[in-house]
C-alpha positions in Angstrom: 0.0 0.0 0.0 1.4 3.4 -1.0 1.9 6.0 1.7 -0.9 8.1 0.2 -3.3 5.2 0.9 -2.0 4.9 4.5 -2.3 8.6 5.1 -5.9 8.6 3.7 -6.9 5.7 6.0 -5.3 7.3 9.0 -7.0 10.7 8.3 -10.4 8.9 8.1 -9.7 7.1 11.4 -8.6 10.3 13.1 -11.6 12.4 11.9 -14.2 9.7 12.5 -12.8 9.0 16.0 -12.6 12.6 17.1 -16.0 12.9 18.8 -15.0 15.9 20.8 -17.5 18.5 21.9 -15.7 21.2 19.9 -15.6 19.1 16.7 -19.3 18.3 16.9 -20.0 22.0 17.5 -17.8 23.0 14.5 -19.7 20.5 12.3 -23.0 22.3 13.1 -21.4 25.7 12.8 -20.3 25.2 9.3 -23.8 24.8 7.9 -26.3 25.8 10.5 -27.5 29.0 12.0 -24.0 30.2 13.0 -22.7 29.9 9.4 -25.7 32.0 8.1 -25.1 34.6 10.8 -21.4 34.9 10.0 -22.1 35.4 6.3 -24.7 38.1 7.1 -22.3 39.8 9.5 -19.6 39.9 6.8 -21.8 40.8 3.8 -24.4 43.1 5.5 -27.3 42.0 3.3 -27.9 38.8 1.2 -30.5 37.0 -0.6 -31.6 33.6 0.7 -30.2 32.0 -2.5 -26.8 33.5 -1.8 -26.9 32.2 1.8 -27.9 28.7 0.7 -25.0 28.6 -1.8 -22.3 29.9 0.5 -23.3 27.8 3.5 -24.0 24.6 1.6 -27.7 24.4 2.5 -30.6 23.5 0.4 -33.2 26.2 -0.4 -35.7 24.5 1.9 -33.2 24.2 4.8 -32.1 27.9 4.4 -35.8 28.9 4.6 -36.1 27.0 7.9 -32.9 28.5 9.3 -34.0 32.1 8.4 -37.4 31.6 9.9 -35.8 30.5 13.2 -33.3 33.3 13.2 -36.0 35.9 12.4 -38.2 34.5 15.3 -35.2 35.0 17.7 -34.8 38.6 16.5 -31.3 38.1 15.0 -32.2 38.7 11.3 -34.9 40.5 9.3 -36.4 39.6 5.9 -37.8 42.3 3.7 -39.0 42.5 0.1 -36.5 44.3 -2.2 -38.2 47.6 -3.2 -36.4 47.5 -6.5 -37.5 44.0 -7.3 -40.5 42.8 -5.3 -39.9 39.2 -6.3 -36.6 39.2 -4.3 -36.2 38.9 -0.5 -33.3 40.7 1.3 -32.0 39.3 4.6 -30.1 41.5 7.0 -28.6 40.8 10.4 -29.9 42.8 13.4 -27.6 44.6 15.9 -28.4 41.9 18.5 -27.4 39.2 15.9 -24.1 41.0 15.1 -23.2 41.2 18.8 -23.9 37.4 19.1 -21.6 36.7 16.1 -18.8 38.7 17.8 -19.3 36.8 21.1 -19.1 33.4 19.3 -16.0 34.5 17.5 -14.4 35.5 20.8 -15.3 32.1 22.4 -14.0 30.2 19.5 -10.7 32.1 19.5 -10.2 31.4 23.2 -10.7 27.7 22.7 -8.1 27.7 19.9 -5.6 29.6 22.0 -6.0 27.0 24.7 -5.3 24.2 22.2 -2.3 25.9 20.8 -1.0 26.4 24.3 -1.3 22.7 25.0 0.5 21.9 21.7 3.4 24.3 22.3 5.0 26.9 20.1 7.1 24.5 17.9 4.3 22.0 17.1 1.8 24.8 16.6 4.1 26.4 14.0 4.6 23.1 12.2 0.9 22.4 12.3 0.0 25.8 10.8 2.7 25.4 8.1 1.4 22.0 7.1 -2.2 23.2 7.2 -1.4 26.1 4.9 0.2 23.8 2.4 -2.7 21.3 2.7 -5.2 24.1 2.0 -3.2 25.3 -1.0 -3.4 21.9 -2.5 -7.1 21.5 -1.8 -7.8 24.8 -3.5 -6.8 23.1 -6.7 -9.1 20.1 -6.3 -12.6 21.5 -7.0 -15.3 19.3 -8.5 -14.6 18.8 -12.2 -11.1 20.3 -11.9 -8.3 18.8 -13.9 -5.1 17.6 -12.2 -2.9 20.7 -12.0 0.6 20.9 -13.5 3.7 22.1 -11.6 3.2 25.8 -12.8 -0.4 25.9 -11.5 0.6 24.4 -8.1 3.5 26.9 -7.8 1.1 29.8 -8.6 -1.3 28.6 -5.9 1.4 28.5 -3.3 2.7 31.9 -4.3 -0.8 33.4 -4.0 -1.0 32.0 -0.5 2.5 33.4 0.5 4.1 29.9 0.5 7.3 28.6 -0.9 6.7 25.7 -3.3 9.3 23.0 -2.5 8.4 19.9 -4.6 11.7 18.2 -4.2 11.5 18.5 -0.4 7.8 17.8 -0.1 8.0 14.7 -2.3 11.2 13.1 -1.0 10.0 9.6 -1.5 8.4 9.8 -5.0 9.6 10.5 -8.5 8.9 14.1 -9.6 6.7 13.9 -12.7 4.4 16.6 -14.1 0.8 15.8 -13.4 -1.2 14.9 -16.5 -4.6 16.6 -17.0 -7.5 14.2 -16.3 -11.2 14.6 -15.8 -12.5 14.4 -12.3 -14.7 11.3 -11.9 -17.0 13.2 -9.6 -17.7 16.1 -12.0 -21.4 17.0 -12.2 -22.2 19.0 -15.3 -25.8 19.6 -14.2 -24.8 21.1 -10.8 -24.6 24.7 -12.1 -28.0 24.5 -13.8 -29.6 23.1 -10.7 -28.0 25.7 -8.5 -29.1 28.5 -10.7 -32.7 27.2 -10.6 -32.6 26.9 -6.8 -31.2 30.4 -6.6 -34.1 31.9 -8.6 -36.7 29.9 -6.8 -35.4 30.7 -3.3 -34.9 34.5 -3.9 -38.4 35.0 -5.2 -41.3 35.9 -3.1 -43.9 33.2 -3.2 -47.1 34.3 -5.1 -50.3 34.4 -3.1 -52.4 31.3 -3.0 -55.4 31.2 -5.3 -58.8 31.8 -3.5 -60.8 28.8 -2.6 -64.0 28.3 -4.5 -67.0 27.5 -2.4 
């Protein structure tokens, strides 16, 4: 078994076995109400379709999240005066304060973890994480395997030094050949665009019941 296979198996084991309270919270945060709140705090005003796309939620799920947030007084939903078929979502001052509080709590937890790891291991971890994220930025759905120049550019854009000889000490350096991603979904963009249009629109009034 190649080292890549060993690494993949170990990563799955580590991730599936890490049932910490913080990891479970982060899994909810990335797609639930906190993710929507963070996006609104950063953007100021968004359509439901934009929120669904950026947080990875379905149109139906984002509608449920927004209804819950609006009931709590953390967001508002209004009809766009320039296009009455569109809904605009905004975060309230109370909601913005809550986002700031959550950010502060999250940063305190991470500082504690880094303190337990120590300065040297924390620096090594962050360097490896930066490189890992640079590689993952090149692995989107349908993307072709990048060549050396593309990889080097991604590293440069992230302020990293590309060191293929050092990073790949145990394999032969060969330029990656373009190949189609087996998970490419050519209909995804069309479905997303349709969901966007349907979610941003204001539902028409129901037809009156005939007696």
